MMTF fields as JSON, N, C-alpha, C and O atoms, coordinates in Angstrom:
{
  "mmtfVersion": "1.0.0",
  "mmtfProducer": "UNKNOWN",
  "numBonds": 359,
  "numAtoms": 360,
  "numGroups": 90,
  "numChains": 1,
  "numModels": 1,
  "chainsPerModel": [1],
  "groupsPerChain": [90],
  "chainIdList": ["A"],
  "bondAtomList": [4, 2, 8, 6, 12, 10, 16, 14, 20, 18, 24, 22, 28, 26, 32, 30, 36, 34, 40, 38, 44, 42, 48, 46, 52, 50, 56, 54, 60, 58, 64, 62, 68, 66, 72, 70, 76, 74, 80, 78, 84, 82, 88, 86, 92, 90, 96, 94, 100, 98, 104, 102, 108, 106, 112, 110, 116, 114, 120, 118, 124, 122, 128, 126, 132, 130, 136, 134, 140, 138, 144, 142, 148, 146, 152, 150, 156, 154, 160, 158, 164, 162, 168, 166, 172, 170, 176, 174, 180, 178, 184, 182, 188, 186, 192, 190, 196, 194, 200, 198, 204, 202, 208, 206, 212, 210, 216, 214, 220, 218, 224, 222, 228, 226, 232, 230, 236, 234, 240, 238, 244, 242, 248, 246, 252, 250, 256, 254, 260, 258, 264, 262, 268, 266, 272, 270, 276, 274, 280, 278, 284, 282, 288, 286, 292, 290, 296, 294, 300, 298, 304, 302, 308, 306, 312, 310, 316, 314, 320, 318, 324, 322, 328, 326, 332, 330, 336, 334, 340, 338, 344, 342, 348, 346, 352, 350, 356, 354],
  "bondOrderList": [1, 1, 1, 1, 1, 1, 1, 1, 1, 1, 1, 1, 1, 1, 1, 1, 1, 1, 1, 1, 1, 1, 1, 1, 1, 1, 1, 1, 1, 1, 1, 1, 1, 1, 1, 1, 1, 1, 1, 1, 1, 1, 1, 1, 1, 1, 1, 1, 1, 1, 1, 1, 1, 1, 1, 1, 1, 1, 1, 1, 1, 1, 1, 1, 1, 1, 1, 1, 1, 1, 1, 1, 1, 1, 1, 1, 1, 1, 1, 1, 1, 1, 1, 1, 1, 1, 1, 1, 1],
  "groupList": [{"groupName": "MET", "atomNameList": ["N", "CA", "C", "O"], "elementList": ["N", "C", "C", "O"], "formalChargeList": [0, 0, 0, 0], "bondAtomList": [1, 0, 2, 1, 3, 2], "bondOrderList": [1, 1, 2], "singleLetterCode": "M", "chemCompType": "L-PEPTIDE LINKING"}, {"groupName": "VAL", "atomNameList": ["N", "CA", "C", "O"], "elementList": ["N", "C", "C", "O"], "formalChargeList": [0, 0, 0, 0], "bondAtomList": [1, 0, 2, 1, 3, 2], "bondOrderList": [1, 1, 2], "singleLetterCode": "V", "chemCompType": "L-PEPTIDE LINKING"}, {"groupName": "ALA", "atomNameList": ["N", "CA", "C", "O"], "elementList": ["N", "C", "C", "O"], "formalChargeList": [0, 0, 0, 0], "bondAtomList": [1, 0, 2, 1, 3, 2], "bondOrderList": [1, 1, 2], "singleLetterCode": "A", "chemCompType": "L-PEPTIDE LINKING"}, {"groupName": "PHE", "atomNameList": ["N", "CA", "C", "O"], "elementList": ["N", "C", "C", "O"], "formalChargeList": [0, 0, 0, 0], "bondAtomList": [1, 0, 2, 1, 3, 2], "bondOrderList": [1, 1, 2], "singleLetterCode": "F", "chemCompType": "L-PEPTIDE LINKING"}, {"groupName": "GLY", "atomNameList": ["N", "CA", "C", "O"], "elementList": ["N", "C", "C", "O"], "formalChargeList": [0, 0, 0, 0], "bondAtomList": [1, 0, 2, 1, 3, 2], "bondOrderList": [1, 1, 2], "singleLetterCode": "G", "chemCompType": "PEPTIDE LINKING"}, {"groupName": "LEU", "atomNameList": ["N", "CA", "C", "O"], "elementList": ["N", "C", "C", "O"], "formalChargeList": [0, 0, 0, 0], "bondAtomList": [1, 0, 2, 1, 3, 2], "bondOrderList": [1, 1, 2], "singleLetterCode": "L", "chemCompType": "L-PEPTIDE LINKING"}, {"groupName": "TYR", "atomNameList": ["N", "CA", "C", "O"], "elementList": ["N", "C", "C", "O"], "formalChargeList": [0, 0, 0, 0], "bondAtomList": [1, 0, 2, 1, 3, 2], "bondOrderList": [1, 1, 2], "singleLetterCode": "Y", "chemCompType": "L-PEPTIDE LINKING"}, {"groupName": "ILE", "atomNameList": ["N", "CA", "C", "O"], "elementList": ["N", "C", "C", "O"], "formalChargeList": [0, 0, 0, 0], "bondAtomList": [1, 0, 2, 1, 3, 2], "bondOrderList": [1, 1, 2], "singleLetterCode": "I", "chemCompType": "L-PEPTIDE LINKING"}, {"groupName": "GLN", "atomNameList": ["N", "CA", "C", "O"], "elementList": ["N", "C", "C", "O"], "formalChargeList": [0, 0, 0, 0], "bondAtomList": [1, 0, 2, 1, 3, 2], "bondOrderList": [1, 1, 2], "singleLetterCode": "Q", "chemCompType": "L-PEPTIDE LINKING"}, {"groupName": "THR", "atomNameList": ["N", "CA", "C", "O"], "elementList": ["N", "C", "C", "O"], "formalChargeList": [0, 0, 0, 0], "bondAtomList": [1, 0, 2, 1, 3, 2], "bondOrderList": [1, 1, 2], "singleLetterCode": "T", "chemCompType": "L-PEPTIDE LINKING"}, {"groupName": "ASP", "atomNameList": ["N", "CA", "C", "O"], "elementList": ["N", "C", "C", "O"], "formalChargeList": [0, 0, 0, 0], "bondAtomList": [1, 0, 2, 1, 3, 2], "bondOrderList": [1, 1, 2], "singleLetterCode": "D", "chemCompType": "L-PEPTIDE LINKING"}, {"groupName": "GLU", "atomNameList": ["N", "CA", "C", "O"], "elementList": ["N", "C", "C", "O"], "formalChargeList": [0, 0, 0, 0], "bondAtomList": [1, 0, 2, 1, 3, 2], "bondOrderList": [1, 1, 2], "singleLetterCode": "E", "chemCompType": "L-PEPTIDE LINKING"}, {"groupName": "ASN", "atomNameList": ["N", "CA", "C", "O"], "elementList": ["N", "C", "C", "O"], "formalChargeList": [0, 0, 0, 0], "bondAtomList": [1, 0, 2, 1, 3, 2], "bondOrderList": [1, 1, 2], "singleLetterCode": "N", "chemCompType": "L-PEPTIDE LINKING"}, {"groupName": "TRP", "atomNameList": ["N", "CA", "C", "O"], "elementList": ["N", "C", "C", "O"], "formalChargeList": [0, 0, 0, 0], "bondAtomList": [1, 0, 2, 1, 3, 2], "bondOrderList": [1, 1, 2], "singleLetterCode": "W", "chemCompType": "L-PEPTIDE LINKING"}, {"groupName": "ARG", "atomNameList": ["N", "CA", "C", "O"], "elementList": ["N", "C", "C", "O"], "formalChargeList": [0, 0, 0, 0], "bondAtomList": [1, 0, 2, 1, 3, 2], "bondOrderList": [1, 1, 2], "singleLetterCode": "R", "chemCompType": "L-PEPTIDE LINKING"}, {"groupName": "PRO", "atomNameList": ["N", "CA", "C", "O"], "elementList": ["N", "C", "C", "O"], "formalChargeList": [0, 0, 0, 0], "bondAtomList": [1, 0, 2, 1, 3, 2], "bondOrderList": [1, 1, 2], "singleLetterCode": "P", "chemCompType": "L-PEPTIDE LINKING"}, {"groupName": "SER", "atomNameList": ["N", "CA", "C", "O"], "elementList": ["N", "C", "C", "O"], "formalChargeList": [0, 0, 0, 0], "bondAtomList": [1, 0, 2, 1, 3, 2], "bondOrderList": [1, 1, 2], "singleLetterCode": "S", "chemCompType": "L-PEPTIDE LINKING"}, {"groupName": "HIS", "atomNameList": ["N", "CA", "C", "O"], "elementList": ["N", "C", "C", "O"], "formalChargeList": [0, 0, 0, 0], "bondAtomList": [1, 0, 2, 1, 3, 2], "bondOrderList": [1, 1, 2], "singleLetterCode": "H", "chemCompType": "L-PEPTIDE LINKING"}],
  "groupTypeList": [0, 1, 2, 3, 1, 2, 4, 5, 1, 1, 6, 7, 4, 5, 2, 4, 2, 3, 8, 7, 7, 9, 4, 10, 11, 2, 1, 10, 12, 1, 13, 0, 14, 1, 15, 5, 0, 4, 1, 1, 5, 9, 9, 2, 1, 2, 4, 1, 5, 2, 4, 4, 2, 2, 2, 16, 2, 1, 3, 14, 14, 4, 11, 14, 16, 2, 5, 2, 3, 5, 2, 5, 7, 1, 5, 1, 3, 7, 2, 7, 1, 3, 1, 4, 11, 5, 1, 4, 17, 11],
  "groupIdList": [1, 2, 3, 4, 5, 6, 7, 8, 9, 10, 11, 12, 13, 14, 15, 16, 17, 18, 19, 20, 21, 22, 23, 24, 25, 26, 27, 28, 29, 30, 31, 32, 33, 34, 35, 36, 37, 38, 39, 40, 41, 42, 43, 44, 45, 46, 47, 48, 49, 50, 51, 52, 53, 54, 55, 56, 57, 58, 59, 60, 61, 62, 63, 64, 65, 66, 67, 68, 69, 70, 71, 72, 73, 74, 75, 76, 77, 78, 79, 80, 81, 82, 83, 84, 85, 86, 87, 88, 89, 90],
  "secStructList": [7, 2, 2, 2, 2, 2, 2, 2, 2, 2, 2, 2, 2, 2, 2, 2, 2, 2, 2, 2, 2, 2, 1, 1, 7, 1, 1, 1, 1, 2, 2, 2, 2, 2, 2, 2, 2, 2, 2, 2, 2, 2, 2, 2, 2, 2, 2, 2, 2, 2, 2, 2, 2, 2, 2, 2, 2, 2, 6, 6, 1, 7, 7, 7, 7, 6, 6, 2, 2, 2, 2, 2, 2, 2, 2, 2, 2, 2, 2, 2, 2, 2, 2, 2, 2, 2, 2, 2, 7, 7],
  "xCoordList": [-11.517, -10.207, -8.998, -7.815, -9.621, -9.19, -9.323, -8.651, -9.679, -9.852, -9.024, -8.238, -8.82, -7.698, -6.525, -5.568, -6.32, -4.979, -4.327, -3.204, -5.79, -5.3, -5.441, -4.913, -5.979, -6.154, -4.267, -3.489, -3.778, -2.297, -1.831, -0.871, -1.907, -0.485, -1.154, -0.323, -2.153, -2.311, -1.986, -1.717, -2.019, -1.365, 0.308, 0.964, 0.708, 1.982, 2.193, 2.58, 1.982, 2.317, 1.958, 2.794, 1.401, 0.858, 2.255, 2.858, 2.335, 3.495, 4.508, 5.27, 4.733, 6.44, 6.733, 7.846, 5.135, 5.865, 5.751, 6.277, 5.361, 5.414, 6.992, 7.565, 7.427, 8.778, 9.552, 10.348, 9.701, 10.13, 10.41, 11.521, 9.645, 9.364, 9.469, 9.841, 9.257, 9.78, 10.765, 11.317, 11.126, 11.89, 11.435, 12.108, 10.137, 9.731, 8.806, 8.511, 8.198, 7.773, 6.244, 6.088, 5.406, 3.892, 2.844, 1.749, 3.137, 2.163, 3.1, 2.783, 3.757, 4.115, 3.766, 4.3, 3.127, 2.643, 1.131, 0.265, 0.846, -0.846, -1.421, -2.633, -1.202, -2.446, -2.169, -2.973, -0.82, -1.212, -1.794, -2.112, -1.828, -2.111, -3.465, -3.542, -4.471, -6.002, -6.52, -7.215, -5.934, -5.74, -5.227, -5.937, -4.197, -3.516, -4.404, -4.561, -4.974, -5.789, -7.481, -8.175, -7.548, -8.745, -8.713, -9.678, -7.462, -7.121, -7.116, -7.757, -6.483, -6.285, -7.737, -8.088, -8.417, -9.257, -10.371, -10.858, -10.455, -11.234, -10.493, -11.177, -9.564, -8.57, -9.235, -9.732, -8.924, -9.18, -10.778, -11.081, -11.733, -12.817, -13.183, -14.138, -12.387, -12.743, -11.921, -12.331, -11.058, -9.995, -11.647, -12.431, -11.869, -12.704, -14.131, -14.877, -14.215, -15.567, -15.337, -16.278, -14.076, -13.116, -13.421, -13.856, -13.173, -13.06, -14.095, -14.27, -15.096, -16.696, -17.401, -18.009, -16.956, -17.728, -17.154, -17.756, -15.718, -14.644, -14.905, -14.542, -15.715, -15.897, -16.975, -17.075, -18.105, -19.112, -19.147, -20.05, -18.469, -18.133, -17.671, -18.388, -16.326, -16.192, -16.883, -16.491, -17.517, -18.359, -19.762, -20.519, -19.879, -21.669, -22.008, -23.089, -20.816, -21.204, -20.244, -20.702, -18.462, -17.612, -16.887, -16.379, -16.939, -16.043, -14.035, -13.705, -13.322, -12.012, -11.171, -9.966, -11.595, -10.39, -9.482, -9.837, -8.374, -7.305, -7.658, -7.461, -8.237, -8.732, -9.853, -10.036, -10.282, -11.312, -10.525, -10.845, -9.402, -8.747, -7.277, -6.422, -7.416, -6.432, -6.854, -6.177, -8.439, -9.584, -9.552, -9.737, -9.369, -9.678, -8.318, -8.36, -7.496, -5.898, -5.618, -4.87, -6.509, -6.354, -7.024, -6.796, -8.144, -9.174, -8.969, -9.02, -7.984, -7.219, -5.766, -5.226, -5.507, -4.526, -4.572, -3.721, -6.192, -6.352, -6.762, -6.382, -7.676, -7.58, -6.653, -6.886, -5.361, -4.525, -3.959, -4.079, -3.556, -2.759, -3.802, -3.313, -5.236, -5.831, -6.035, -6.086, -6.131, -5.765, -4.487, -4.368, -3.212, -2.411, -1.833, -1.31, -2.612, -2.244, -3.193, -2.879, -4.554, -5.499, -4.388, -4.267, -3.446, -2.969, -1.666, -1.165, -1.166, 0.202, 0.076, 0.815, -0.847, -0.251, -1.316, -2.374, -0.306, -0.6, -1.583, -1.835],
  "yCoordList": [37.623, 37.499, 38.426, 38.112, 39.665, 40.306, 40.722, 41.72, 40.426, 39.807, 39.33, 39.697, 37.966, 36.675, 37.31, 37.081, 38.183, 38.467, 39.433, 39.468, 40.622, 41.303, 40.851, 41.54, 39.891, 38.78, 38.369, 38.955, 37.711, 37.228, 38.402, 38.075, 39.705, 41.102, 41.298, 41.193, 41.497, 41.615, 40.516, 40.845, 39.753, 38.495, 38.079, 37.712, 38.183, 38.416, 39.866, 39.717, 40.686, 42.188, 42.068, 42.787, 41.734, 41.44, 39.953, 40.007, 39.264, 38.412, 38.646, 38.347, 39.478, 40.765, 41.377, 41.631, 41.869, 43.496, 42.784, 43.393, 41.998, 40.96, 40.418, 40.494, 39.979, 39.172, 40.803, 40.612, 41.422, 42.311, 43.452, 43.952, 43.645, 44.328, 43.576, 44.289, 42.087, 41.158, 40.341, 39.838, 40.129, 39.066, 37.787, 36.881, 37.775, 36.01, 36.0, 36.913, 34.493, 34.179, 34.691, 34.637, 35.111, 35.401, 34.27, 34.448, 32.877, 31.817, 31.406, 30.244, 31.685, 30.513, 31.898, 31.83, 32.872, 34.395, 33.905, 34.31, 33.299, 32.938, 34.523, 34.346, 35.799, 36.64, 37.349, 38.251, 37.096, 36.985, 35.821, 35.767, 35.281, 33.37, 34.112, 34.248, 34.502, 34.451, 35.366, 35.009, 36.736, 37.794, 36.876, 36.484, 36.73, 35.712, 34.474, 34.183, 33.739, 32.884, 33.412, 32.97, 34.465, 34.891, 35.834, 35.972, 36.427, 36.768, 35.616, 35.826, 34.133, 33.021, 32.27, 31.713, 32.294, 31.57, 33.194, 32.891, 33.794, 34.869, 35.058, 35.521, 34.865, 34.64, 33.502, 33.419, 32.726, 30.501, 30.897, 30.032, 31.615, 32.195, 32.904, 32.829, 33.391, 34.116, 33.576, 33.994, 32.877, 32.197, 31.1, 31.288, 30.035, 29.77, 29.795, 28.982, 31.228, 31.652, 32.626, 33.194, 32.772, 33.076, 31.943, 32.233, 30.729, 29.852, 29.389, 29.294, 28.968, 29.168, 29.213, 28.498, 31.107, 31.672, 31.648, 31.826, 31.398, 30.95, 29.842, 29.734, 28.663, 27.094, 27.656, 27.533, 28.424, 28.323, 29.166, 28.98, 29.985, 30.938, 30.133, 29.818, 29.379, 28.394, 27.346, 26.727, 26.963, 25.721, 25.612, 24.706, 26.886, 27.666, 28.216, 28.167, 29.084, 29.93, 29.835, 30.329, 28.962, 28.978, 30.199, 31.031, 30.138, 31.671, 31.193, 30.062, 31.843, 31.817, 32.86, 32.757, 34.028, 34.801, 34.276, 33.421, 34.685, 34.365, 34.184, 33.295, 35.562, 35.697, 34.431, 34.059, 34.126, 32.694, 31.558, 30.9, 31.369, 30.429, 30.149, 29.271, 31.31, 31.923, 32.027, 31.829, 32.473, 31.93, 29.878, 29.128, 29.797, 27.942, 27.675, 26.956, 28.081, 27.858, 28.011, 27.323, 29.245, 29.47, 28.64, 28.273, 28.436, 26.443, 26.248, 26.096, 25.589, 24.614, 24.269, 23.19, 25.522, 25.794, 25.421, 24.892, 25.967, 26.445, 24.482, 23.825, 24.359, 22.744, 21.723, 20.765, 21.929, 21.07, 21.542, 20.702, 22.515, 22.956, 22.737, 22.437, 22.843, 22.84, 21.101, 20.778, 20.152, 18.547, 17.963, 16.934, 19.255, 19.351, 18.734, 17.824, 20.448, 20.563, 19.518, 19.496, 18.428, 18.038, 16.977, 16.557, 16.451, 15.123, 15.361, 14.41, 16.294, 16.24, 16.358, 15.907, 16.949, 17.416, 16.031, 15.673, 15.368, 14.184, 14.053, 12.946],
  "zCoordList": [17.824, 17.95, 18.411, 18.541, 18.625, 18.724, 20.651, 20.91, 21.262, 23.032, 23.237, 24.11, 22.253, 22.782, 22.435, 23.174, 21.331, 21.863, 22.657, 23.161, 22.654, 24.069, 25.142, 26.015, 25.515, 27.089, 26.664, 27.416, 25.878, 25.753, 26.164, 26.862, 26.178, 25.818, 27.235, 28.137, 27.569, 29.228, 30.382, 31.537, 30.125, 30.754, 30.648, 31.622, 29.613, 29.464, 30.624, 31.783, 30.25, 30.855, 32.011, 32.558, 32.711, 34.218, 34.869, 35.941, 34.223, 34.595, 34.732, 35.651, 33.422, 33.18, 34.015, 34.476, 34.473, 35.47, 36.816, 37.748, 37.011, 38.423, 38.709, 39.797, 37.74, 37.882, 37.713, 38.632, 37.504, 37.118, 38.471, 38.65, 39.039, 40.463, 41.569, 42.501, 41.996, 42.991, 43.013, 43.992, 41.167, 41.296, 40.948, 40.457, 41.262, 41.548, 40.572, 39.801, 40.681, 39.083, 40.066, 41.286, 39.134, 39.696, 39.554, 40.088, 38.733, 39.411, 40.687, 40.945, 41.281, 42.653, 43.625, 44.732, 43.431, 44.415, 44.735, 43.96, 45.512, 45.665, 45.478, 45.349, 45.407, 45.521, 44.26, 44.028, 42.991, 41.577, 40.785, 39.597, 41.351, 41.122, 40.056, 38.835, 41.259, 40.862, 39.606, 38.656, 39.909, 38.568, 37.21, 36.285, 37.345, 36.096, 35.892, 34.706, 36.719, 36.16, 35.336, 34.421, 36.207, 35.445, 34.066, 33.314, 33.896, 32.61, 31.782, 30.752, 31.87, 30.943, 30.856, 29.816, 31.837, 31.594, 30.551, 29.462, 30.77, 29.924, 28.64, 27.727, 28.443, 27.345, 26.324, 25.2, 27.421, 26.598, 26.212, 25.39, 26.365, 26.402, 25.031, 24.258, 25.06, 24.168, 22.659, 21.576, 22.721, 21.615, 21.44, 20.51, 22.516, 21.57, 21.051, 20.505, 21.497, 20.74, 19.518, 18.966, 19.152, 18.24, 17.134, 16.02, 17.517, 16.717, 16.105, 14.89, 17.34, 16.755, 15.734, 14.938, 16.168, 14.718, 13.673, 12.614, 13.747, 12.406, 11.722, 10.551, 12.507, 12.038, 11.55, 10.329, 12.251, 11.478, 10.469, 9.653, 10.302, 8.631, 7.989, 7.039, 8.095, 7.117, 6.993, 6.004, 7.383, 6.836, 6.602, 6.252, 6.923, 6.171, 5.397, 4.811, 5.196, 4.585, 3.145, 2.115, 3.135, 2.53, 2.841, 2.089, 3.968, 3.977, 3.837, 4.195, 3.49, 2.572, 3.32, 3.088, 4.326, 4.504, 5.406, 6.216, 5.355, 6.168, 8.213, 9.042, 8.241, 9.347, 9.998, 11.157, 9.097, 9.628, 10.169, 11.159, 9.392, 9.361, 10.116, 10.0, 10.923, 11.791, 13.435, 14.444, 13.233, 14.08, 14.372, 15.331, 13.59, 13.444, 14.278, 15.276, 13.983, 14.449, 15.949, 16.644, 16.364, 17.864, 18.847, 20.0, 17.778, 18.678, 18.85, 20.07, 17.906, 17.74, 18.988, 19.232, 19.515, 19.869, 21.294, 22.009, 21.615, 22.645, 23.533, 24.502, 22.433, 22.634, 22.849, 23.585, 22.091, 22.373, 24.197, 25.089, 24.4, 25.557, 26.691, 27.781, 26.616, 27.425, 27.976, 29.163, 26.824, 26.655, 27.326, 27.991, 26.836, 27.69, 29.489, 30.132, 29.537, 30.816, 31.658, 32.849, 31.225, 31.712, 31.989, 33.14, 30.845, 30.912, 31.586, 32.185, 31.57, 32.193, 33.874, 34.749, 33.939, 35.757, 36.065, 35.547, 37.374, 37.916, 39.272, 39.748]
}
């Protein structure tokens, strides 16, 4: 869960810094797109792993902590965004 949040902070920081320095969108620049996508994929993997661990804790051991449910919400969010991106692009 911490890796997911850290990845989001790094992604937003990189994109924001690039936009402030150049005045251009980071995803429009080919040289900046690759590092940003690496951060996004790493963040997504961290979120999925956190969600999987949380699902295991909730359903197998009956964990009831808020952090476990927050990780499940992250997993659902990543799944919705991933499917939305797949369906949304033509």
